[in-house]
DRENZATI-607857 format. One record per residue: x, y, z of N, C-alpha, C in turn; residue in three letters. Coordinates in steps of 0.001 Angstrom, whole numbers, plus 524288, in hexadecimal, padded with zeros to 5 digits. Each point is the difference from the previous one (the first is absolute). Example, Ala and Ser with C-alpha at 12.3 -4.5 7.8 and 13.67 -1.06 7.14 Angstrom:
// DRENZATI-607857
  n.c1  n.c2  n.c3 ca.c1 ca.c2 ca.c3  c.c1  c.c2  c.c3 resn
 83386 7E9C6 81E78 7FC86 804A6 80000 80384 804B0 80000  ala
 7FEA2 8041A 7FD30 80334 804A6 8003C 7FCFE 80442 802DA  ser
//
This chain:
// DRENZATI-607857
  n.c1  n.c2  n.c3 ca.c1 ca.c2 ca.c3  c.c1  c.c2  c.c3 resn
 7F0AA 85A13 80641 803E1 7FEF8 7FC03 8012B 7FA29 7FFD9  met
 80045 7FDDA 7FB73 80126 7FA73 7FF5A 805D3 7FF3C 7FF1A  arg
 80200 7FBC8 80223 80585 7FEBD 7FF68 80098 7FAE5 7FD0D  asn
 803F9 7FFB6 7FCB6 80131 7FB4A 7FD10 801CD 7FBB4 803B4  leu
 7FE26 7FB3B 7FF0C 801A5 7FB7A 8030D 80217 7FBE9 7FC3A  ile
 804E1 7FE75 800B8 8024F 7FBB5 7FD04 802F7 7FC92 803DC  thr
 7FEAF 7FB10 80025 8026D 7FC5D 803A8 80143 7FADC 7FD55  leu
 80450 7FDBC 8018B 8012D 7FA90 7FEA6 8004E 7FD2F 8053A  lys
 7FCA2 7FC24 800C8 7FFC5 7FD33 804F4 801FF 7FA75 7FF32  val
 8042B 7FEAA 802CA 80227 7FAB8 7FFB7 7FCB3 7FC65 80364  asp
 7FE9A 7FB82 7FDDC 7FC83 7FC60 802AB 80301 7FBC1 802E1  leu
 7FD4E 7FD7C 8039C 80213 7FBA8 80312 7FBE1 7FBB9 8002A  glu
 8012C 7FBCE 802BC 7FC3A 7FBB2 80059 7FB62 80156 80386  ser
 80093 803E7 80375 7FBA7 801E1 80335 7FDD2 80506 7FDAF  gly
 7FB50 80173 801A2 7FD92 804B7 7FDDB 80315 804E9 8015D  tyr
 800A2 80371 7FC1A 802C9 804F2 80087 7FC3E 80465 7FE7E  val
 7FF5D 8040A 8035A 7FCA5 8046D 7FE87 802AD 80348 7FBC8  pro
 7FCFA 80280 7FCAC 8022B 80341 7FBDE 8024D 80516 80210  met
 7FEC6 80161 804E3 80236 804A0 80289 80053 7FF0A 805D7  ser
 80437 801DF 80266 800A2 7FF5F 8059C 7FCBD 803C7 80332  gly
 7FE12 8041D 7FD73 7FCAC 803DE 80296 7FAF9 800A8 7FCE4  thr
 7FC20 80246 8026C 7FAFE 800DF 7FD62 80097 80425 7FBBE  ser
 7FECF 7FE86 7FB21 8002E 80396 7FB8B 7FB24 7FEFF 7FCBA  val
 7FC6F 803C5 7FFD2 7FB49 7FF84 7FCC5 80173 801D2 7FA85  ile
 7FF1D 7FC97 7FC20 801C8 80135 7FAB8 7FC76 7FD9B 7FBDB  ala
 80090 8020D 7FB51 7FDB7 7FDB8 7FB52 804A9 7FE17 7FCCB  thr
 80009 7FAF2 7FE98 804BE 7FDC6 7FDB6 7FEE2 7FB0D 7FCE4  phe
 803F4 7FE65 7FD09 7FFF7 7FB00 7FD56 803F7 7FC7D 802AF  thr
 7FE43 7FB5A 8017E 8035E 7FC13 80266 8015B 7FC0A 7FBC8  leu
 80509 7FF31 7FF0D 801C3 7FC8C 7FBCF 803B3 7FBE6 8021C  thr
 7FF10 7FB1D 7FEA3 803BD 7FBD5 8012D 8044C 8006A 7FBE2  ala
 804DD 80068 801AF 80459 8009A 7FC4F 7FFE4 7FBA6 7FBEF  ala
 80115 8017C 7FB21 7FFE6 7FC0C 7FBD4 80486 7FC24 80081  his
 803D9 8014E 80336 80473 7FC77 800D2 7FEF8 7FBF1 8043D  thr
 7FB92 80058 802B2 7FEA2 7FC1A 803F1 7FF9A 7FAA0 7FD72  asn
 8018F 7FBF9 802D1 7FFEE 7FABA 7FDC9 7FB44 7FCC7 801AE  thr
 7FCD1 8022E 80372 7FB39 7FD51 801B0 7FBF2 80414 80183  gln
 7FB31 7FE3C 800B0 7FBDB 8038D 801AC 8011F 80209 80581  asp
 7FEF1 80502 800D0 7FFFA 80234 80544 7FA8A 7FF01 80224  ala
 7FF4B 800CA 80516 7FAE5 7FF1C 8026D 7FE74 804EB 802F0  val
 7FB8B 80233 7FE78 7FDCF 804A7 80279 7FC25 7FE35 80427  leu
 80076 80231 804B9 7FC68 7FE91 80434 7FB2B 8037B 7FFB4  glu
 7FB7B 7FD9E 7FF32 7FB1E 802EE 7FFC9 7FE56 801D3 80563  gly
 7FC88 803CF 80038 7FE29 8020A 80506 7FD0C 7FBD7 8031B  thr
 7FE16 7FBFE 7FD4B 7FD38 7FBBF 802A0 803A4 7FB74 80155  asp
 8051B 800B8 7FF0E 803D1 7FBF8 80132 80105 7FC28 7FB9A  gly
 7FCF5 8004F 7FBD0 800D3 7FC7D 7FB90 804E7 80196 7FD06  lys
 8027A 7FC27 7FD83 804B4 800F9 7FCFB 7FEA6 80090 7FA36  glu
 80214 80428 7FD9A 7FEF7 80127 7FA83 80522 7FF8F 7FD07  ile
 8008B 7FC4B 7FC47 804DC 7FF7D 7FD10 800B3 80499 7FC36  pro
 804DF 801C8 7FF97 8014C 80463 7FC83 80480 7FE33 7FC86  val
 7FEC8 7FEE6 7FB13 803F2 7FE18 7FC4C 803E7 8044F 7FEA3  ala
 804D3 7FE89 7FE9E 803D3 803EC 7FE67 7FDDD 80388 7FBA3  pro
 800C3 8050F 8009C 7FE34 803D1 7FC1B 7FA6A 801D8 800C7  gly
 7FD1D 7FD90 8038D 7FA93 8017E 800ED 7FFB0 80535 802E0  thr
 7FC2F 8033D 7FE7B 7FF42 80519 8026F 7FA88 8006D 8024C  gln
 7FFB7 8028A 8048A 7FAFB 8012F 8027B 7FFE3 805C9 8014F  tyr
 7FB90 8027D 7FF1C 7FF56 80594 80109 7FCE2 800C3 8050B  tyr
 801E7 8036A 80365 7FD6F 8011C 804FD 7FF13 805DC 8007B  phe
 7FB80 80182 80207 7FECA 80584 800F5 7FF44 800EA 805CE  glu
 802EB 803C8 80214 7FF96 801B2 80570 80034 7FB6A 803DA  arg
 80440 7FD0B 7FFAE 800D2 7FB75 80357 804F3 800E1 80339  val
 7FFFB 7FE23 804D2 8048B 80066 80370 803FC 7FBCB 7FE70  asp
 80497 801AD 7FE33 8040B 7FC52 7FE4D 801C4 7FC4E 8045B  leu
 7FFBB 801BB 804E2 801B6 7FCAB 8044C 7FC40 7FB74 800FB  ser
 7FB47 80044 7FDCC 7FC22 7FBD0 800B4 8006D 7FBCF 7FBCB  lys
 802FD 80113 7FBD4 800AB 7FC34 7FBC6 804D0 7FCBC 8012F  ile
 7FF3D 7FAD7 8005B 80444 7FC79 8015E 80090 7FBD6 7FBCC  lys
 804EE 7FF02 7FE8C 8012A 7FC4A 7FBD3 80484 7FC82 801C0  val
 80005 7FB1C 7FE23 80461 7FC7B 8010E 8016D 7FD0D 7FB0E  lys
 804AD 7FDF4 7FFEE 801F3 7FCA8 7FBD1 80513 7FDA9 80204  ser
 8035F 7FE5A 7FC94 80515 7FE2C 801E0 803CF 8049B 80025  lys
 80416 7FF84 80316 803E7 80427 80069 8024B 80126 7FA99  ala
 800D4 804F4 7FEF3 80226 801A4 7FAF9 7FBE6 801EB 7FC27  gly
 7FB09 7FED9 800F2 7FBC8 801F0 7FCB0 7FE98 80585 801C7  glu
 7FD42 802F9 7FCBA 7FEAC 8055B 80191 7FACE 801CC 7FDAE  ser
 7FDE4 80407 80278 7FB43 802A6 7FE3D 80162 805B5 7FF2E  met
 7FD68 8027A 7FC42 800EF 8057A 7FECA 7FB00 8031B 800F5  leu
 8009A 804A8 80234 7FB9F 8037E 80101 8012D 8053A 7FD63  val
 7FC61 801CC 7FCAE 8007F 80528 7FD8B 7FAC5 802C1 80063  val
 80017 804B4 80235 7FB25 802F0 80098 800EC 80537 8028A  gly
 7FC0B 801DB 802D3 80064 804FC 802A4 7FCEA 7FFE3 80513  his
 8019A 80370 803A0 7FD33 80050 804EF 7FA7D 80207 7FEF0  ser
 7FC5A 7FE43 8033D 7FA8B 8017B 7FF2D 7FE89 804BF 8034A  ala
 8036F 801B9 8036C 7FED6 80473 80365 8043B 80404 7FFAE  glu
//
């Protein structure tokens, strides 16, 4: 059975995981349109990927705890999707 996942994650200047526990999910990751600067997504290879306000990325069967994003305090990321298991 799949469960709905909706999260608003408040960002900080250091990397913040999208989930504190392991959650395998299919979801859309969105940088809030109210953000005032690009957020930074940490790639699996350690490279930084800029994410402009309002930008959306689609992920299939990915562990939310492995996705880490940073920006300035007060910015946020949104996650909407469903559990994959």
